[in-house]
Every structure is written in C-alpha cells, then in structure tokens.
N, C-alpha and C positions, 0 to 999 in steps of 0.2 A: 151811404153804406152805414148802418148802425154798429156801434162798438163791436158787439157780438160777432156781426158778420166778418169784420176787420181780423179779429182774434181766429174766428176760425179758418177763414181763408189763409191767412199766415202760418197756421199750424198746418194745414192740409200741404201747403206748398213746401213746408220743410220736411214733410213726410212723418211726422209726428203723432203719436196717439194721445188721448186725453192724460192718460195716465204718466206719459213721459212729462207730460207738461205739468202736471201736479206735483211730481217727485222732483222735478227742477226746482218750481217754486215753493216747496215743502207745503202745500195747501192739499187738500182732499180733492179726487177727481170729480165728485159731486160741484165742489166750487168752481173747477174750470168750466165745467157743463153748464152751470148756472150764467157763468160771463156769456159764452157763445149764445145761449138761449135769451139774453138779455132780463134774465128775471132777478140778475144781481150785478152789481157793480164791482170791480176790482179797486182796491186801496190804490193810492196813488205810488205808493212803494212796489205793490204787482203790477202797477200799470209800466213802471219803468223797467221793472224785471222781466214782463211780457215784450216789451219792447226791444231788449236787449237779446233776449231767446229768440224770437221770432223774425227780427229784423223788420220791425215796424217803427218809423219815422217816431221818435219820443216824442217831437212836440206834437203831434198829431195824436198819439195815444193819449197825452193827457188832456188833450182838448175836447176829445170825443165821450158823447153821452150814449145812453141805451135807446135814446129817440131821436138820435140825431142820424136820419136814413137818406139823407141827401147832401151831405156835407162833404164825404169823399165817394165820389163815383167811380165807379170800376175799379175800386182797391188799389187806389194811385196813393193809398198811406204805407203800402207795403214798399220796403226796399227791397230791389232786385239783388238775389246774393246767392251762392250756393253753398253758403256754411252757415251753420246754426249761428245767430248772433250779430249776422253782417260781418263788421269789422272784427272778425275771429283774429286774435293775438296769437299765432301760433309760431313755434320757433323753428327757424331755418334747417335745421339739422334735422327736424323731427318728422318732417313731410306730412302728409294728411293721414290721419290714422283713423281707421274705419271701427265700428263699435264693437269689434271682435278680435281685432289686434292686441298683442299684450300692451300693457302700459309702459312707454318709454320712460327711463329714467336719465336724467341729465347731471353729470356730478359738475362740483363748484371749486375753485381755488381761490385763496387769497392774494389779490393784487393791488398794492397801496392802500390797504386797510379795507379794500370793498371785497365782496366775492365776486368771482367771473365765471359765468356760466359757459360751460362745454358747448362747442358747436355742434357735437354729434351726441346722442345718446350712447351711453356708456353700460347701460344695462337695461332690463325691464323685467316686469313680474304681472302676472296674472291681473287682470283689472278688478278693482274692488267693485262693489255693487254700484255706487255712484258712476263711477266712469263707464259703464258697459251703455250707460244712455247718453255718454257726452263725448262728442268729436273734439279731438285736438286736447284732451285731457292729457296730463303728463306728471310725473313726479321730478323733485329736485332732491338732491344730497347735498345736505348743508355742511360745511366746513368752519362756521364762523359761531363764536360764541356770545357776540353781543348780544341776544336775546334770552340768554338764558335766564332762570332756569325753564323758561316754555320751550325754548328748542334750543337743543345741544349739538354740538358738531357730530356727523353721522346719522343725525334724524333724517327721515324721507318725508318729503312735504309733498303731497298730493294737491296739484292744482287743477281748479276750475276755471278755465279761462271765459267761458262764456256769462258767468255771472257777475252782475256789478257788485263793487265792494261799495261797504258804508261805513261811516264813523263809528268806532267802536269795534271795529272786527280789526283782525292781524292780517296782512296783507303781503305779496311778493313785489317788490317794486323792481322795474327794469329801466335800463337805458337801451338806446338805439343799438350800443355796442355790446350790449349782455352783459352789463355791470348789474350787479343785484344786492338788494336789502332785503331783509323780513324786517317789518316795523308795525307797529300799533297805529292804523289810523285814528287821527284825533278830530281832524278837521279838513276840508276842502274847499280853497278858495279858487279863483280863476286862475292864478299864476303858480301854487304851490299846495302840495301836500303836505298839511301839517300832521307830525307824526311823533311817535314816542320809542325810544330805545330802552331796553332794562337793563342792559349790563355794559358799562357802567351807566343808571338812568340820566337821561337826558331826553330833552324835546328837540328835534330838527325841523328843519323846512326844507323839503325837497322841491325844487324847480320845476313845473310839470313840462317844461321845455327839455329839461334834460332827462326827467326820470318819465318816460311817456307811457309806460303803464303801469296800472296797480291792479294785483291779480289775485282774486279768491283763493285762499288757503283753505280747501275741503276738510283736511284732518292732517295730522302728523303721525308717522309710524318710528317708533323707536328702533334704535338700532340694537 
C-alpha cells in the first residue's frame, strides 16, 4: 500500500473529513489531499502527527514512501482502535465525549506541592472551535502559580489529548494517580521529560515512568 492509500484508509476508518485532518494538523485541506493522492509527501513531523491522529503505527508511517505500493498489504499499518489517536488519554471521570457534548472542566487542588486533578468534571462549557472536532478534549482549572505569569490560578487550560507534544511547547503532565503539572517541555529522553518551571525559574526532570502523559495545551482562558 502506498503512503497516500494508508492515510486515506485510516482517515475513512476514523470517520474524518479532509478538512478535519487539515485543521488538526494546521495545514491546508489541499495539502492533505495531495498526501492521499501521492502527489506530495508530509514532513516527518506531520507523519508523526498523522500517526497519532489516525491510529497508524508510527514506525510504518515514517518508513513509507509514496511509491511503496506493496510494503503494507491490506492496510496492516493501521492500528485497530475506536478512538482518534489510538491510545487516547482520557480522564476516567470524564467518559467518552461526543463532538457536540459540552466541554467538561476538571478542577485541581494543591496536594504536597503538586496539583491533584479531580476525579469528576466540576463544570462544563460550550465547546470552542477546535474542540468541536476533537473527541476527549477537556478543560483543566488551575490552582497553582508555579508557571506565572504565563498561567495563573483560576485560568482554564483547554487540553487536546490526541495531538503529540514536542520540545518548545507547554504541556500538562499527568501521573497515573492524577497528579498534574504544567511545564515548558525542553527535551524528551527515553526515561525523562526535561522541563522548565517559571515561578521560581528552575529546570526539572520528570521520570516518564511516573509522569506517564504529556498533553497538548491548545489554549488558556483567563478567569
């Protein structure tokens, strides 16, 4: 199967339109169409984003070229899943949110210096434009000032779980027991997230075995 065929098959399997994929990757609809028609190739960064969004094995996605028509027979590159992005990180208390449901908001409280995320949504709001197209998007109400002035207590972070984070972006880091931190991601190693705190300024290393998720912050809403 050629690269474009894999992308198209995965998009169809997820029930997504070209426009929705384009908006998720912040590219033009024409660019996605060209990828599917094998008249242009996505960059490595966009290949990884497509793999995450459409449930395609990243290793296969990075290895495919537009002229490889027999390397992946019968769409075996596609990961079987029922959610966008394959291993979607959704909050247990939030359930499976439809694209028309209100956006759930989860409160936090300080426990031993870290934010602790509530088990259940404490509020909801009308979905902003990006979240209308994203399953499992949710909001987080901050209670910590350790990233001030960029983020203040009372701010609402809008989280896009399916979009992969990369160095230079701010992210919400979570443990399995729902401890939470907002940090600037500096570097990713096999064992740690290398991050920056703003208030007071300091660099940290978060063990990936403990801080199991780094989630994309789409935007922040001031209180």
